[in-house]
C-alpha atoms as an extended CHARMM CRD file, in Angstrom:
* protein
*
        75  EXT
         1         1  UNK       CA             10.0230000000        5.3650000000       12.2100000000  PROA      1               0.0000000000
         2         2  UNK       CA             11.0970000000        1.7870000000       10.5770000000  PROA      2               0.0000000000
         3         3  UNK       CA              9.3150000000        0.6440000000        7.6190000000  PROA      3               0.0000000000
         4         4  UNK       CA              5.8960000000       -0.6910000000        7.2020000000  PROA      4               0.0000000000
         5         5  UNK       CA              4.8460000000       -3.6270000000        5.3790000000  PROA      5               0.0000000000
         6         6  UNK       CA              1.8080000000       -3.7230000000        3.6540000000  PROA      6               0.0000000000
         7         7  UNK       CA              0.3340000000       -6.8970000000        2.3610000000  PROA      7               0.0000000000
         8         8  UNK       CA             -2.5030000000       -5.9470000000       -0.4650000000  PROA      8               0.0000000000
         9         9  UNK       CA             -0.7260000000       -3.4520000000       -2.6110000000  PROA      9               0.0000000000
        10        10  UNK       CA             -0.6280000000       -5.5220000000       -5.5840000000  PROA      10              0.0000000000
        11        11  UNK       CA             -4.7990000000       -6.9380000000       -4.9590000000  PROA      11              0.0000000000
        12        12  UNK       CA             -5.7650000000       -3.6590000000       -4.8660000000  PROA      12              0.0000000000
        13        13  UNK       CA             -3.4740000000       -2.1770000000       -7.1470000000  PROA      13              0.0000000000
        14        14  UNK       CA             -5.0230000000       -4.3710000000       -9.8170000000  PROA      14              0.0000000000
        15        15  UNK       CA             -8.4050000000       -3.9570000000       -8.6720000000  PROA      15              0.0000000000
        16        16  UNK       CA             -8.3730000000       -0.2180000000       -9.8820000000  PROA      16              0.0000000000
        17        17  UNK       CA             -6.8210000000       -1.8660000000      -13.0640000000  PROA      17              0.0000000000
        18        18  UNK       CA             -3.5320000000        0.4460000000      -12.0190000000  PROA      18              0.0000000000
        19        19  UNK       CA             -0.1620000000       -0.4040000000      -13.5620000000  PROA      19              0.0000000000
        20        20  UNK       CA              2.5710000000       -0.3900000000      -10.8730000000  PROA      20              0.0000000000
        21        21  UNK       CA              4.3210000000        2.7770000000      -12.7420000000  PROA      21              0.0000000000
        22        22  UNK       CA              0.7090000000        4.4680000000      -12.6420000000  PROA      22              0.0000000000
        23        23  UNK       CA              0.5480000000        3.5040000000       -8.9650000000  PROA      23              0.0000000000
        24        24  UNK       CA              3.8850000000        4.9380000000       -8.4020000000  PROA      24              0.0000000000
        25        25  UNK       CA              3.4900000000        8.5650000000      -10.1920000000  PROA      25              0.0000000000
        26        26  UNK       CA             -0.0090000000        8.9100000000       -8.1780000000  PROA      26              0.0000000000
        27        27  UNK       CA              2.4020000000        7.7320000000       -4.7340000000  PROA      27              0.0000000000
        28        28  UNK       CA              5.5530000000        9.7190000000       -5.7080000000  PROA      28              0.0000000000
        29        29  UNK       CA              7.9270000000        6.8220000000       -5.6950000000  PROA      29              0.0000000000
        30        30  UNK       CA             10.0040000000        4.8650000000       -8.3810000000  PROA      30              0.0000000000
        31        31  UNK       CA              8.4010000000        1.8920000000       -9.6550000000  PROA      31              0.0000000000
        32        32  UNK       CA             10.5940000000       -0.8520000000       -8.7770000000  PROA      32              0.0000000000
        33        33  UNK       CA              9.6410000000        0.4750000000       -5.1240000000  PROA      33              0.0000000000
        34        34  UNK       CA              5.7200000000       -0.9520000000       -6.1410000000  PROA      34              0.0000000000
        35        35  UNK       CA              7.1380000000       -3.5710000000       -7.1370000000  PROA      35              0.0000000000
        36        36  UNK       CA              9.1400000000       -4.2400000000       -3.6590000000  PROA      36              0.0000000000
        37        37  UNK       CA              6.2060000000       -3.2460000000       -1.7440000000  PROA      37              0.0000000000
        38        38  UNK       CA              4.1550000000       -5.9850000000       -3.4330000000  PROA      38              0.0000000000
        39        39  UNK       CA              6.5390000000       -8.7730000000       -3.0300000000  PROA      39              0.0000000000
        40        40  UNK       CA              7.4180000000       -7.8270000000        0.7290000000  PROA      40              0.0000000000
        41        41  UNK       CA             10.8650000000       -6.4610000000        0.0310000000  PROA      41              0.0000000000
        42        42  UNK       CA             10.7690000000       -3.6940000000        1.3300000000  PROA      42              0.0000000000
        43        43  UNK       CA              8.4620000000       -1.7900000000        3.2520000000  PROA      43              0.0000000000
        44        44  UNK       CA              6.7150000000        2.2390000000        3.4540000000  PROA      44              0.0000000000
        45        45  UNK       CA              9.1020000000        4.4090000000        5.0730000000  PROA      45              0.0000000000
        46        46  UNK       CA              6.9870000000        7.0460000000        5.5620000000  PROA      46              0.0000000000
        47        47  UNK       CA              3.5040000000        7.9950000000        6.6790000000  PROA      47              0.0000000000
        48        48  UNK       CA              2.9610000000       10.3060000000        4.1190000000  PROA      48              0.0000000000
        49        49  UNK       CA              3.5600000000        7.6340000000        1.4310000000  PROA      49              0.0000000000
        50        50  UNK       CA              1.2250000000        5.3090000000        3.4190000000  PROA      50              0.0000000000
        51        51  UNK       CA             -1.5270000000        8.1770000000        2.7510000000  PROA      51              0.0000000000
        52        52  UNK       CA             -0.6770000000        8.6210000000       -0.7050000000  PROA      52              0.0000000000
        53        53  UNK       CA             -0.9050000000        4.6850000000       -0.9720000000  PROA      53              0.0000000000
        54        54  UNK       CA             -4.5620000000        4.7040000000        0.0290000000  PROA      54              0.0000000000
        55        55  UNK       CA             -6.0280000000        7.6080000000       -1.3360000000  PROA      55              0.0000000000
        56        56  UNK       CA             -4.4350000000        6.3870000000       -4.8150000000  PROA      56              0.0000000000
        57        57  UNK       CA             -5.9930000000        2.7800000000       -3.6970000000  PROA      57              0.0000000000
        58        58  UNK       CA             -9.2150000000        4.2250000000       -2.7670000000  PROA      58              0.0000000000
        59        59  UNK       CA             -8.7010000000        2.1380000000        0.6450000000  PROA      59              0.0000000000
        60        60  UNK       CA             -7.9810000000        2.7290000000        3.8530000000  PROA      60              0.0000000000
        61        61  UNK       CA             -4.8150000000        1.8860000000        6.0840000000  PROA      61              0.0000000000
        62        62  UNK       CA             -6.7270000000       -1.3670000000        7.5620000000  PROA      62              0.0000000000
        63        63  UNK       CA             -7.6420000000       -2.3650000000        4.0250000000  PROA      63              0.0000000000
        64        64  UNK       CA             -4.3680000000       -2.3590000000        2.9430000000  PROA      64              0.0000000000
        65        65  UNK       CA             -2.6710000000       -4.3000000000        6.0450000000  PROA      65              0.0000000000
        66        66  UNK       CA             -5.1790000000       -7.1140000000        5.1530000000  PROA      66              0.0000000000
        67        67  UNK       CA             -7.2690000000       -6.5050000000        8.5120000000  PROA      67              0.0000000000
        68        68  UNK       CA            -10.5560000000       -7.6540000000        8.0650000000  PROA      68              0.0000000000
        69        69  UNK       CA            -12.6450000000       -6.1700000000       10.7360000000  PROA      69              0.0000000000
        70        70  UNK       CA            -10.1350000000       -3.3820000000       12.6060000000  PROA      70              0.0000000000
        71        71  UNK       CA            -12.8080000000       -3.5940000000       15.8970000000  PROA      71              0.0000000000
        72        72  UNK       CA            -11.9810000000       -7.2750000000       16.0670000000  PROA      72              0.0000000000
        73        73  UNK       CA             -8.4090000000       -6.7670000000       16.3210000000  PROA      73              0.0000000000
        74        74  UNK       CA             -8.2650000000       -4.3990000000       19.3720000000  PROA      74              0.0000000000
        75        75  UNK       CA            -10.1160000000       -7.3120000000       21.4040000000  PROA      75              0.0000000000
């Protein structure tokens, strides 16, 4: 699997009042990885990390990618 770039990590993390370190601990990655995701310098490498990221941020995958209406994207 290639890297998946997520666009809303910083915004969603801030909304949950989480530090990069707290989110990193929840996802099981280094804080520098969270920084890179937030700056579009790298993507999520596995679906497991993507699932953990969604769980930690209490969001669904469409929100993480910044898709307003997933049904509209399919049309």
